[in-house]
C-alpha positions as CSV (number, residue, x, y, z in Angstrom):
1,M,232.9,17.9,165.8
2,T,235.9,19.8,167.0
3,V,236.1,23.5,166.2
4,E,239.3,25.5,166.9
5,T,238.7,27.8,169.8
6,G,240.6,30.3,172.0
7,R,241.3,34.0,171.6
8,T,244.6,35.7,171.2
9,D,245.7,39.1,170.1
10,G,245.6,39.1,166.3
11,D,243.7,35.8,166.0
12,S,241.8,35.2,162.8
13,W,239.1,32.8,161.7
14,G,236.9,31.5,158.9
15,P,233.2,30.5,159.1
16,A,234.0,27.0,160.4
17,H,236.0,27.9,163.5
18,S,236.3,30.2,166.5
19,V,234.1,33.3,166.3
20,G,233.3,32.5,162.7
21,A,231.4,29.3,163.8
22,T,229.1,31.5,165.9
23,A,228.2,33.5,162.7
24,T,227.4,30.2,161.0
25,M,225.2,29.3,164.0
26,V,223.3,32.5,163.5
27,A,222.9,31.8,159.8
28,A,221.6,28.3,160.7
29,S,218.9,29.9,162.9
30,R,217.9,32.3,160.0
31,A,217.7,29.3,157.7
32,V,215.4,27.5,160.2
33,A,213.2,30.6,160.5
34,S,213.0,30.8,156.7
35,Q,211.5,27.3,156.4
36,G,208.0,26.1,155.7
37,P,204.8,27.7,154.4
38,N,204.5,29.9,157.5
39,A,208.2,31.0,157.5
40,L,209.1,33.8,159.9
41,L,211.9,35.1,157.7
42,D,212.7,35.2,154.0
43,D,216.4,34.5,153.7
44,P,216.9,31.9,151.0
45,L,220.7,32.3,151.0
46,A,221.2,31.2,154.7
47,D,220.6,27.5,154.0
48,P,223.1,27.1,151.2
49,L,225.7,29.2,153.0
50,V,225.5,27.0,156.1
51,R,225.7,23.8,154.0
52,A,228.8,25.2,152.2
53,V,230.5,25.8,155.5
54,G,230.0,22.1,156.2
55,L,229.7,22.0,160.0
56,A,227.6,18.9,160.6
57,P,225.7,20.0,163.7
58,F,224.3,23.1,161.9
59,I,223.3,21.1,158.9
60,R,221.5,18.6,161.2
61,I,219.7,21.5,162.8
62,I,218.5,22.8,159.4
63,D,217.4,19.4,158.4
64,G,215.4,19.0,161.6
65,E,217.5,16.1,162.9
66,L,218.4,18.2,166.1
67,D,215.6,20.1,167.7
68,F,216.3,20.3,171.5
69,E,212.6,20.5,172.3
70,D,213.4,20.2,176.0
71,D,215.8,23.2,176.0
72,P,214.1,26.5,176.8
73,V,216.7,28.5,174.8
74,F,217.7,26.3,171.9
75,N,214.5,24.5,171.0
76,R,213.5,25.1,167.4
77,K,210.5,27.4,168.0
78,T,212.3,29.6,170.5
79,R,215.4,30.0,168.3
80,A,213.3,30.7,165.2
81,E,211.3,33.4,167.0
82,Q,214.3,34.9,168.6
83,M,216.1,35.1,165.2
84,A,213.0,36.5,163.6
85,V,212.8,39.3,166.2
86,R,216.5,40.1,165.8
87,T,216.6,40.0,162.1
88,R,213.4,41.9,161.5
89,F,214.7,44.7,163.8
90,F,218.0,45.1,161.9
91,D,216.2,44.8,158.5
92,N,213.7,47.5,159.5
93,F,216.6,49.6,160.8
94,F,218.3,49.7,157.4
95,T,215.0,50.1,155.5
96,N,213.9,53.1,157.7
97,A,217.3,54.7,157.4
98,T,217.2,54.6,153.6
99,E,213.7,56.0,153.7
100,T,215.1,59.1,155.4
101,G,217.7,59.5,152.5
102,V,220.7,57.6,153.9
103,R,222.5,55.9,151.0
104,Q,225.5,54.5,152.8
105,A,225.5,51.5,155.1
106,V,228.2,49.7,157.0
107,I,227.7,46.1,158.4
108,L,230.3,45.5,161.0
109,A,231.4,41.9,161.5
110,S,229.2,41.0,158.6
111,G,229.7,37.2,158.9
112,L,227.2,35.4,156.8
113,D,224.8,38.3,156.8
114,T,222.9,38.5,153.5
115,R,221.3,41.9,153.7
116,A,223.4,43.3,150.8
117,Y,221.7,40.6,148.7
118,R,218.1,40.4,150.0
119,L,217.0,43.9,151.1
120,R,215.5,46.3,148.6
121,W,218.1,49.0,148.7
122,P,217.3,52.3,146.9
123,A,219.3,53.1,143.8
124,G,222.6,54.6,144.6
125,T,223.0,52.8,147.9
126,V,226.5,51.5,148.8
127,V,226.7,48.7,151.4
128,Y,230.1,48.1,153.1
129,E,230.7,44.8,154.7
130,I,233.6,44.5,157.2
131,D,234.9,41.2,158.5
132,Q,237.9,38.8,158.6
133,P,239.5,38.2,155.2
134,E,238.6,34.5,155.2
135,V,235.0,35.1,156.1
136,I,234.6,37.8,153.4
137,A,236.2,35.6,150.7
138,F,234.1,32.6,151.6
139,K,230.8,34.4,151.5
140,T,231.6,36.3,148.4
141,N,232.8,33.3,146.5
142,T,230.0,31.0,147.7
143,L,227.2,33.4,146.8
144,A,228.8,34.1,143.4
145,D,228.8,30.3,142.7
146,L,225.1,30.3,143.7
147,G,224.4,33.0,141.1
148,A,223.3,35.5,143.8
149,A,223.8,39.2,143.0
150,P,223.8,42.1,145.5
151,T,220.8,44.4,145.4
152,A,223.1,47.4,146.2
153,E,226.6,48.3,145.4
154,R,228.5,46.0,147.8
155,R,232.0,46.8,148.8
156,T,233.9,44.5,151.1
157,I,236.5,45.5,153.6
158,S,238.6,42.5,154.7
159,I,240.1,43.5,158.1
160,D,239.9,42.7,161.8
161,L,237.8,45.2,163.8
162,R,240.7,45.4,166.3
163,D,242.9,46.8,163.5
164,D,242.8,50.2,161.7
165,W,239.5,49.5,160.0
166,P,238.5,53.2,159.6
167,K,241.5,53.7,157.3
168,A,240.6,50.6,155.3
169,L,237.0,51.7,155.1
170,T,237.9,55.2,153.8
171,D,240.4,53.7,151.4
172,G,237.6,51.6,150.1
173,G,235.6,54.7,149.1
174,F,233.6,55.5,152.3
175,D,232.4,59.1,152.3
176,V,232.6,60.7,155.7
177,T,230.5,63.6,154.6
178,Q,227.4,61.5,154.0
179,P,225.1,60.1,156.7
180,T,225.6,56.4,157.3
181,A,223.6,53.5,158.7
182,W,225.8,51.3,160.9
183,S,225.0,47.9,162.4
184,A,227.0,46.1,165.1
185,E,224.8,43.0,165.4
186,G,225.8,40.3,167.8
187,L,229.3,41.7,168.0
188,L,230.1,43.4,171.3
189,P,230.9,40.4,173.5
190,Y,233.6,39.3,171.1
191,L,235.5,42.6,171.5
192,P,237.6,43.5,174.6
193,P,236.0,46.3,176.6
194,D,238.5,48.9,175.4
195,A,237.9,47.7,171.8
196,Q,234.2,48.2,172.2
197,D,234.8,51.8,173.2
198,R,237.2,52.3,170.3
199,L,234.6,50.9,168.0
200,F,232.0,53.4,169.0
201,D,234.6,56.2,169.0
202,N,235.5,55.4,165.4
203,I,231.9,55.1,164.3
204,T,231.2,58.5,165.8
205,A,234.3,60.1,164.2
206,L,233.3,58.7,160.8
207,S,229.7,59.7,161.0
208,A,228.1,62.8,159.5
209,P,225.2,64.3,161.4
210,G,222.0,62.3,160.8
211,S,223.9,59.0,160.8
212,R,222.2,56.0,162.4
213,L,223.5,53.2,164.5
214,S,222.0,49.9,165.5
215,T,223.3,47.4,168.1
216,E,222.3,45.5,171.2
217,H,222.2,46.9,174.8
218,V,222.0,45.2,178.2
219,A,221.7,47.2,181.4
220,D,224.3,44.9,183.1
221,P,227.7,45.4,181.4
222,N,228.9,42.2,183.2
223,L,226.1,40.0,181.9
224,F,228.3,37.1,180.9
225,T,229.2,35.7,184.3
226,E,231.3,32.6,184.5
227,E,228.2,30.5,185.3
228,R,226.2,32.0,182.4
229,V,229.1,31.4,180.0
230,Q,229.4,27.8,181.1
231,R,225.7,27.2,180.4
232,I,226.1,28.6,176.9
233,S,229.1,26.3,176.3
234,E,227.1,23.3,177.6
235,R,224.3,24.1,175.2
236,W,226.7,24.4,172.2
237,Q,228.3,21.1,173.1
238,R,225.0,19.3,173.4
239,F,224.5,19.5,169.7
240,G,228.1,18.4,168.9
241,L,229.9,21.7,168.6
242,D,233.2,21.7,170.6
243,L,233.1,25.4,171.3
244,N,233.8,27.0,174.7
245,A,232.1,30.4,175.1
246,A,234.8,31.3,177.7
247,D,237.4,31.1,174.9
248,L,235.4,33.5,172.6
249,F,233.8,36.2,174.8
250,Y,235.9,38.9,176.4
251,G,235.3,39.6,180.1
252,G,236.2,42.6,182.1
253,E,234.4,45.8,183.1
254,R,232.9,47.4,180.1
255,N,230.8,50.5,179.5
256,V,227.0,50.4,179.1
257,V,226.1,51.0,175.5
258,L,223.3,53.4,176.2
259,D,225.4,55.6,178.5
260,Y,228.5,55.6,176.3
261,L,226.6,56.5,173.1
262,T,224.5,59.2,174.8
263,S,227.7,60.8,176.2
264,H,229.2,60.9,172.6
265,G,226.4,62.8,171.0
266,W,224.0,60.0,169.9
267,Q,220.2,60.2,170.6
268,V,219.4,56.7,171.6
269,T,216.1,54.8,171.4
270,L,215.9,51.5,173.2
271,N,213.6,48.8,171.9
272,S,213.2,46.2,174.5
273,A,213.1,42.5,173.4
274,R,209.9,42.1,175.3
275,D,208.2,44.8,173.3
276,L,209.6,43.5,170.0
277,Y,208.3,40.0,170.7
278,A,204.9,41.4,171.4
279,Q,205.0,43.5,168.2
280,N,205.8,40.4,166.2
281,G,203.0,38.4,167.8
282,F,205.3,36.2,169.9
283,E,205.3,35.3,173.6
284,Y,208.5,36.3,175.4
285,P,210.3,33.2,176.6
286,E,210.8,34.1,180.3
287,D,212.6,30.8,181.1
288,G,214.9,31.1,178.1
289,M,215.9,34.6,176.8
290,A,215.4,36.4,180.1
291,A,217.3,33.8,182.1
292,E,220.3,33.7,179.7
293,F,220.6,37.2,178.3
294,G,218.9,39.5,180.9
295,E,216.8,42.4,179.8
296,L,218.0,42.8,176.3
297,S,217.2,45.8,174.2
298,Y,218.0,46.8,170.6
299,V,219.5,50.2,169.9
300,D,218.4,52.6,167.2
301,A,220.5,55.7,167.6
302,T,220.9,58.9,165.6
303,L,223.9,61.2,165.7
304,K,222.8,64.7,166.6
């Protein structure tokens, strides 16, 4: 199946092409992790969203027709556990933030994320979702057709994160005087290095003291070497998706997340993937995750 690829300034996408297809890939992994009597996740909306997008490789993965048991990264068990670790971390991040009184959340590059629909948000919580107009419209309309209702006040901001999204967010009712819980999940490699810095600069400028931020961190800012990106592309193409990672990821020297946030007033806690795997009762896949993504950590930062 051919999927439109390649990045240009001002490019856009829906859930079936370019960067949008990778969001559908993530949703497919959540759907798999939510299957069976011993499911690792509880995301009943992931499956119908992926089927509505209509990309055959992802539907075949959900249906168990593609399992890649010989692949140390993409086999069904490894992908389900990896997605469980990742999803549980960000779920817990938002839950813990609301328990401290935060009532405003922003999900950056929200894709097919369903947290506004499935988490138990306290009364009065407003959840903002920011993504490409086509992605926002697809998810909103599809979930409405399914009869799904948000569990918080959900406000959508349809804009590219390379554009003036802070103005669009404040125009949408965002309150800069209130602490906010921000997530930038699986986002940074799809931004140019300077746009990554601007993203964190904007988040900091919009955040009241006590705001929280979650994202990923790798010690090596140049993790995605040409060889590593090629291996990722080959894996995608094995299950029939004509995506080239080199067309989607932005290269170039970029700042280390830990150092940049710390220098901009955030108190950063790193949660290593190894530790999170152990906490969730999983064995860390040395020949898979470590080989492809280095020493990955998940960030939970608080603005001092």
